[in-house]
C-alpha positions as CSV (number, residue, x, y, z in Angstrom):
1,M,-20.6,6.5,1.4
2,Q,-20.7,10.4,0.8
3,K,-17.2,11.8,-0.3
4,S,-15.8,14.0,2.8
5,A,-14.3,17.4,2.5
6,G,-10.9,15.6,3.2
7,A,-11.6,12.9,0.6
8,K,-8.6,12.3,-1.7
9,R,-7.7,10.8,-5.1
10,I,-5.3,7.9,-4.0
11,L,-3.1,5.9,-6.2
12,I,-2.1,2.8,-4.5
13,V,1.3,1.2,-5.9
14,E,1.5,-2.2,-4.3
15,D,2.9,-5.5,-5.9
16,E,0.9,-7.9,-3.4
17,A,-2.4,-8.0,-5.0
18,A,-4.3,-9.2,-1.7
19,V,-2.7,-6.3,0.1
20,G,-3.4,-3.7,-2.7
21,L,-7.2,-4.6,-2.7
22,M,-7.8,-4.6,0.9
23,L,-6.1,-1.2,1.4
24,A,-8.3,0.2,-1.6
25,E,-11.4,-1.4,-0.2
26,A,-10.6,0.3,3.3
27,L,-9.7,3.7,1.8
28,S,-12.8,3.4,-0.9
29,D,-15.2,2.8,2.6
30,E,-13.6,5.9,4.0
31,G,-14.8,8.0,1.0
32,H,-11.6,8.3,-1.1
33,R,-11.4,7.5,-4.8
34,V,-8.6,4.6,-5.4
35,I,-6.8,4.6,-8.5
36,G,-5.2,1.1,-8.6
37,P,-3.7,-1.0,-6.8
38,I,-0.9,-0.7,-9.6
39,E,1.7,-3.7,-9.3
40,S,4.8,-2.4,-11.4
41,R,6.6,1.0,-11.6
42,T,6.1,0.8,-15.4
43,E,2.4,0.8,-15.3
44,A,2.3,3.3,-12.2
45,L,4.5,6.0,-14.2
46,T,1.7,5.8,-16.8
47,V,-1.1,6.0,-14.5
48,V,0.6,9.2,-12.6
49,E,0.5,10.9,-16.1
50,Q,-2.8,10.1,-17.1
51,A,-4.7,10.1,-13.8
52,R,-2.9,12.8,-11.8
53,P,-3.8,11.6,-8.0
54,D,-4.1,14.0,-5.3
55,V,-1.7,11.7,-3.4
56,A,0.1,8.2,-3.5
57,I,0.8,5.3,-1.4
58,L,4.2,3.5,-2.4
59,D,5.4,0.0,-1.7
60,I,9.4,0.2,-1.8
61,M,9.8,-3.0,-4.1
62,L,7.7,-3.7,-7.1
63,R,7.6,-6.2,-9.4
64,D,9.7,-4.7,-11.8
65,G,12.2,-3.4,-9.5
66,S,12.6,-0.3,-6.9
67,C,9.8,2.4,-6.9
68,G,12.6,5.2,-7.3
69,P,11.6,6.4,-10.7
70,V,8.0,6.6,-9.6
71,I,9.3,8.7,-6.5
72,S,10.8,11.1,-8.7
73,E,8.0,11.2,-11.1
74,L,5.8,12.3,-8.3
75,R,8.2,14.8,-6.8
76,D,8.6,16.5,-10.4
77,R,4.6,16.6,-10.3
78,G,4.5,17.9,-6.8
79,I,2.3,15.2,-5.9
80,P,2.8,14.2,-2.1
81,F,3.1,10.5,-1.4
82,M,3.8,8.1,1.5
83,I,5.7,4.6,2.0
84,F,3.9,1.4,3.2
85,S,6.7,-1.2,2.9
86,G,7.9,-4.0,4.6
87,R,11.2,-2.3,4.9
88,G,12.0,0.0,7.5
89,R,12.7,3.6,6.7
90,G,16.7,3.0,7.2
91,E,16.7,-0.2,5.2
92,A,15.6,1.4,2.0
93,A,18.3,1.9,-0.7
94,I,16.6,5.3,-2.0
95,D,18.0,8.8,-0.9
96,K,16.2,12.0,0.6
97,L,13.1,10.0,2.0
98,D,13.4,11.5,5.6
99,D,10.5,13.9,5.1
100,V,8.0,11.3,3.8
101,P,5.5,9.6,6.1
102,W,6.4,5.8,6.5
103,V,4.5,3.0,7.7
104,K,6.1,-0.3,8.0
105,K,4.1,-3.5,7.3
106,P,1.8,-4.5,8.6
107,G,0.7,-1.2,10.0
108,R,-2.6,-0.4,11.5
109,L,-5.2,1.2,9.8
110,H,-5.3,4.2,12.1
111,E,-1.3,4.6,11.3
112,L,-2.2,4.8,7.5
113,A,-5.0,7.1,8.0
114,A,-2.7,9.6,10.2
115,A,0.0,9.4,7.5
116,L,-2.5,9.9,4.7
117,N,-4.1,12.9,6.8
118,S,-0.5,14.6,6.9
119,L,-0.5,14.7,3.0
120,T,-1.8,17.9,1.6
121,P,-2.9,17.6,-2.4
122,I,-0.8,20.5,-4.3
123,S,-4.3,21.7,-5.0
124,R,-5.5,22.2,-1.5
125,Q,-2.6,23.8,0.1
126,H,-4.0,27.3,0.1
127,E,-7.5,25.7,0.8
128,V,-9.5,26.5,4.0
129,V,-11.8,23.8,4.7
130,P,-14.3,24.9,7.1
131,E,-15.1,22.8,10.1
132,P,-18.5,21.1,9.7
133,L,-21.5,22.5,12.3
134,V,-22.6,19.5,12.8
135,E,-20.5,16.3,13.6
136,S,-21.9,13.3,11.6
137,S,-23.6,10.6,13.3
138,R,-23.0,7.9,10.6
139,P,-20.4,5.4,11.5
140,S,-17.6,4.5,9.4
141,V,-17.7,1.4,7.8
142,L,-14.7,0.2,9.3
143,A,-16.1,0.4,12.7
144,F,-18.2,-2.6,11.5
145,Y,-15.3,-4.9,11.2
146,P,-15.3,-7.7,13.9
147,D,-12.6,-7.2,16.7
148,D,-10.6,-10.0,15.4
149,L,-10.3,-9.1,11.7
150,E,-7.9,-6.4,11.8
151,P,-5.2,-8.4,14.3
152,A,-5.8,-11.6,11.6
153,L,-4.9,-8.9,9.0
154,Q,-2.0,-7.6,10.9
155,Q,-0.7,-11.0,11.2
156,G,-1.0,-12.2,7.5
157,L,0.4,-8.9,6.4
158,A,3.5,-9.3,8.9
159,A,4.3,-12.8,7.6
160,L,4.2,-11.8,3.8
161,A,6.5,-8.5,4.7
162,D,8.9,-10.8,6.4
163,I,9.0,-13.1,3.7
164,E,9.2,-10.4,0.9
165,F,12.0,-8.7,3.0
166,R,14.1,-11.8,3.2
167,Y,13.5,-12.9,-0.4
168,E,14.9,-9.1,-1.7
169,R,17.8,-9.3,0.6
170,L,18.8,-12.8,-0.7
171,A,18.1,-11.8,-4.5
172,E,20.2,-8.5,-3.9
173,R,23.2,-10.5,-2.5
174,L,22.9,-12.9,-5.3
175,D,22.8,-10.5,-7.9
176,G,25.9,-8.6,-6.8
177,S,28.1,-11.9,-6.2
178,S,30.8,-12.8,-8.4
179,R,29.6,-16.4,-9.2
180,P,29.0,-17.2,-13.0
181,Q,25.8,-15.8,-14.5
182,V,24.8,-19.3,-15.5
183,L,25.0,-20.5,-11.9
184,K,23.3,-17.3,-10.7
185,D,20.3,-17.9,-12.8
186,R,19.9,-21.3,-11.6
187,L,20.1,-20.2,-8.0
188,A,17.7,-17.4,-8.8
189,Q,15.2,-19.9,-9.9
190,K,15.5,-21.9,-7.1
191,L,15.2,-19.0,-4.9
192,E,12.3,-17.6,-6.5
193,A,10.4,-21.1,-6.4
194,R,11.3,-21.2,-2.3
195,H,10.1,-17.7,-2.1
196,Q,6.4,-18.5,-4.1
197,K,6.1,-22.0,-1.8
198,E,6.6,-19.7,1.4
199,R,4.0,-17.0,0.4
200,E,1.3,-19.5,-0.7
201,P,-0.3,-20.2,2.5
202,H,-0.4,-16.3,3.7
203,V,-1.6,-15.3,0.4
204,Q,-4.4,-17.8,0.7
205,R,-5.1,-16.7,4.2
206,L,-5.3,-13.0,3.3
207,A,-7.7,-14.0,0.1
208,E,-9.7,-15.4,2.8
209,L,-9.9,-12.6,5.1
210,H,-10.3,-10.3,2.0
211,Q,-13.4,-12.3,1.1
212,R,-14.6,-11.7,4.9
213,M,-14.0,-8.1,4.7
214,F,-16.2,-7.9,1.8
215,S,-19.1,-9.9,3.2
216,V,-18.8,-7.6,6.4
217,R,-18.7,-4.4,4.1
218,L,-22.0,-5.4,2.3
219,V,-23.8,-5.6,5.6
220,A,-22.2,-2.6,6.7
221,R,-23.0,-0.4,3.9
222,R,-26.6,-1.5,4.2
223,S,-26.4,0.1,8.1
224,V,-24.4,3.3,7.1
225,H,-26.7,4.2,4.4
């Protein structure tokens, strides 16, 4: 697909690989250049410094903790960002996010697109982009997805978001308890094992949907181009 005037270099910071990959492919099909997905805040901080994205999409909780340090780095560099998380705006333990576009998982593609469109890269804040003289007749690749694909994705993402949210709450509660550390470590291992067991069928389902998306995209690209 040709890169449009509104195309952005988008950093995706998402610790669920299946979610990050599907998001990356959908954005790539819309003409954006995707950086990631990145699964940890440590790697994200390095990528922000080296790749210098136009905008970023962040999950609140990552493999190595909260995305708070990534948010601070993005703000220091003047890089706008949005949140795509299983947590609602009022449920995040990070201050000063009231002005940040927020889509709660599972979200919908048009909600993500609207949030991204509200972000203006610092390099384009004074740029006047002319309206195209002729509306493009080429359909978006997303228009080729079957009607049942997005609802299936929504269902899988919603289930995973719910599991992740419950796990994070239980882990936080356990970490803040006054139990002996040895007992806390043992309970944390059991909690993690249960968490992985609950996630497994939903991750597998998302992997199957991802493969289906890939197959549809191959056909769609031939039609679009």
